[in-house]
C-alpha positions in Angstrom: 67.9 117.0 108.8 67.0 120.2 110.5 68.9 119.1 113.6 72.1 119.3 111.7 71.8 122.8 110.2 73.3 124.9 113.0 76.6 126.6 112.0 78.4 126.6 115.3 81.8 125.1 114.5 84.5 126.0 112.0 85.9 122.5 111.9 84.0 119.2 111.4 85.5 115.8 111.9 84.8 113.3 109.1 85.4 109.8 110.7 85.9 106.7 108.6 82.7 104.8 108.2 79.9 103.8 105.8 76.7 105.6 105.0 74.1 105.4 102.3 71.8 108.3 103.3 72.5 112.0 104.1 71.0 111.6 107.6 73.4 108.8 108.4 76.2 110.9 107.2 75.1 113.9 109.3 74.9 111.6 112.4 78.4 110.4 111.7 80.0 113.9 111.3 81.3 115.5 114.5 81.8 119.2 115.2 85.3 119.8 116.6 85.3 123.2 118.3 88.8 122.6 119.7 90.6 121.8 116.4 93.4 124.3 115.6 94.9 124.3 112.1 98.7 124.4 112.1 100.2 127.9 111.7 102.1 126.7 108.6 102.7 123.7 106.5 106.0 123.1 108.4 104.2 123.3 111.8 102.1 120.2 111.0 105.2 118.1 110.5 106.6 116.5 113.7 110.4 116.9 114.0 112.5 115.0 116.5 113.5 117.1 119.5 111.0 119.9 118.7 107.6 119.9 120.4 104.7 120.5 118.0 102.3 123.3 118.4 99.6 122.5 121.0 96.8 122.3 118.4 98.9 120.0 116.3 99.7 117.8 119.3 96.0 117.6 120.1 95.1 116.5 116.5 97.9 113.9 116.5 96.6 112.4 119.7 92.8 112.7 119.0 92.9 111.4 115.4 96.0 109.2 115.7 97.8 111.1 113.0 101.6 111.1 112.4 101.5 114.7 111.1 99.0 117.3 110.0 98.6 118.5 106.5 95.8 120.1 104.5 94.6 120.3 101.0 91.8 122.4 99.3 89.0 120.2 97.9 89.3 120.1 94.1 87.0 122.7 92.7 87.1 124.8 95.8 90.6 126.1 95.9 91.9 129.7 95.9 92.4 129.7 92.1 88.7 129.0 91.5 85.8 131.5 91.5 84.0 130.3 94.7 83.7 132.4 97.8 83.8 129.2 99.8 87.3 127.6 99.9 86.7 124.1 101.3 89.8 122.6 103.0 90.6 119.2 104.4 93.1 118.4 107.2 94.5 114.9 107.5 97.4 112.7 108.3 100.0 113.4 105.7 101.0 109.7 105.8 97.4 108.3 105.8 98.1 105.8 103.0 100.7 104.1 105.2 99.7 105.0 108.8 95.9 104.7 108.6 93.8 101.5 107.9 90.1 102.4 107.8 88.6 103.6 104.5 86.9 107.0 104.6 84.3 107.1 101.8 83.2 110.6 102.7 86.8 112.0 102.4 87.3 110.0 99.2 84.3 111.8 97.7 85.8 115.1 98.6 89.5 114.5 97.6 88.8 112.2 94.6 91.2 109.5 95.6 91.7 106.7 98.2 91.4 108.2 101.7 92.1 106.4 105.0 91.5 107.5 108.6 90.0 110.6 110.0 89.7 113.9 108.2 88.7 117.4 109.4 87.0 119.8 107.1 86.7 123.6 107.2 85.5 126.4 104.9 87.6 129.5 104.5 85.7 132.6 103.4 87.6 134.1 100.4 86.8 137.7 101.5 88.1 137.4 105.1 90.6 134.6 104.7 89.4 132.9 107.8 87.4 129.8 108.6 83.7 130.4 108.8 81.2 128.4 110.9 79.8 125.4 109.0 77.0 122.9 109.7 77.1 119.1 109.5 74.3 119.2 106.9 76.3 121.7 104.8 79.3 119.2 104.8 77.0 116.3 104.1 75.4 118.2 101.2 78.9 118.8 99.7 79.9 115.1 100.2 76.7 113.7 98.7 76.8 116.2 95.7 80.4 115.1 94.9 79.5 111.4 95.2 76.8 112.0 92.6 79.1 113.8 90.3 77.6 117.2 91.0 80.8 119.1 91.0 82.2 117.6 87.8 82.0 120.9 85.9 83.7 122.9 88.7 86.5 120.3 88.9 86.9 120.3 85.1 87.1 124.1 85.0 89.7 124.0 87.7 91.8 121.5 85.7 91.5 123.6 82.5 92.5 126.8 84.4 95.6 124.9 85.8 96.5 123.6 82.3 96.3 127.2 80.9 98.5 128.5 83.8 101.1 125.8 83.0 101.0 126.7 79.3 101.6 130.3 80.2 104.4 129.3 82.5 106.0 127.3 79.6 105.7 130.2 77.2 107.7 132.3 79.7 110.5 129.7 79.6 109.6 127.8 82.7 110.2 124.0 82.7 108.1 121.4 84.5 109.7 118.3 86.1 107.9 115.0 86.1 108.3 113.2 89.4 108.0 109.5 88.5 108.2 107.4 91.7 
């Protein structure tokens, strides 16, 4: 696995596919030195008549996405205590626009994931993506598949629940969005 430890890229492509061993996963992962995150959430959404940002256009073409969105991996978001804020970029419409199951992305997000995903790690101190290795990403995926981040995720859910209770005590109201 030593071949996969160099930290030269800030973005790593997680393609759909199967794996059973960490080395297979490392081989499957691809560094993407040309990936550019959208400058804002709105910039990742393609609007008729408006050309997307060049980085967004490249991602749409390369990964066959219809739009570009992102989400912090549960347990590694800005509200948590980690210095590493792991973030996934993906097609905002992947459940309807993509077909191939992505087991690795499913392990990271915690729910059904289809198509290609791109992962990065934001350093909390600097607020910018730091270089990551394929092995580092594979370690995170394998750990999550084996339930290794369960406490971290549970703690995040408890913190969110406490924030919502405080919000309610201040008079805030939540709205349930039932499809």
